[in-house]
N, C-alpha and C positions, 0 to 999 in steps of 0.2 A: 687650871687644875682639872683633872679628868672627872672627878665626882662633883664638881661645882654645879649646883642647881640654878642659882640666881646670881647674876652680876649686874650691879648698878654702877655706872661710871659717869661722874660729872653731871648728875641730874639736877636740873633747875626747873622749878615749876611754881606757879602762883595763880592768882586771880586778879585780872586787870593789872593795875600798877603795883599791887602788893605781892612781893616776892616771898614765897613760903619756904621753898627748898633751894638751897644755894650750894651748887657743886658737890652734891652728896655722892659718895662712893662707898660701896661695901659689897661683899659677896657672902653667899650662904651655901653650905654643903648639906649633907644629909643630917641635919640637926634641928632641934627646936630653938627658935629665936624669939625674944620679946623685944619690942621697941617701947621704950619708956620715955616719959617727959611730961612736963606740966601741960595743962590745956593751952592750946594755941601754938604749940611748938613744932607742928608739922607732921605728927604721927598719922592722922587721918589722910592728909594730902599725900603723904608717902604711899600709903596703902592704895589709895585711889589711883595714883599715878602708876604704880606697879600693875594694877589691874586694868588700866587703860581708861578709866572713867575721867580722869583729869589729864590733860595733855601736857607733856614736858616741853618747856621752851628750849631746852638743850640737854644733851647727855644721851645715854643709851641704857636700855634695859634688855638683858638677854636671859633667856630661860634655857638651862641646860645647853648653852651655846647655840641657841636658835631664837629667832624672833617669835613672838606669840602667834602671829598669823601662820607661820610655818608649822608650829606645834598643832594648832587647831585644825588646819587643813590636812595634817598628816595623821590624825586620830582614826582608828578603825571606825567603820560606819555604824557599828552598834553602840558606840559611846555618844551620848547626847550631852549638850552643854548650852548654857545661856550666856550670851554676850550682851553686856550693857554698855553701850557706846554712843557717843555723840558724833563721831566721825563716820559719815556715811560711806566713804571710800573703804574704810576698814570693815565696818559692820556688814556691808553687802557682799564682801568677798569670802566670808567665812561661815555663812549660814545657809540653810535651805528654806527657812521661813522667817518672815520679819513681822514684828508687831510694832507699829509706830504709835508713840504716845504724844499727845498735845494737850496742854492745859489740864494735866492730871487724869486724862481719859485715853482709852484706846481710840486712835484716830483712823488707822488703816491696818489691815493685815493682808499678807500675801507673800508670794515668792519674791526674791530680791529684784528680779528684772521687772516685775509688776510694780513694785514700790518705787523703783528708780524712775520708771517711765510715767508714773501717775502725775497728772498736771497739778493737783492740789499739793502733793508732796513736794514737787519741784518748786512751787510758789512759796510754801512755808519753810522748807528746810534747805533746799539746794539753791533757791533764788534769793534767800535772805528775807522773805516776807515774814510779817508778824501777824498773829491773830489772837 
């Protein structure tokens, strides 16, 4: 549909072995929508998955018929935004400045290429180190 803003198709997501969203599909146009359900029914996981904080194990999320990365990289330069992401491949592609957190504190700040090439970041985040 031409005025479709959001389309979720076959979305599955969870935490470890616990499946929270199972083959969820819906679309949204220019309208207000509420997601209702009792505690533990997947509302927060759905929101986090749509925003990119929780990774979907399968399915797709499209925004106005584009992927989120396409939308963010296509914004005019005067529009700022914050990306909260655990996937370094996504996070480093769509921003000009990176603030890395570790154990509840700011660990490193810099440009994406500086963060990506930093040996401590590589050990902790890219190499699977724990600290």
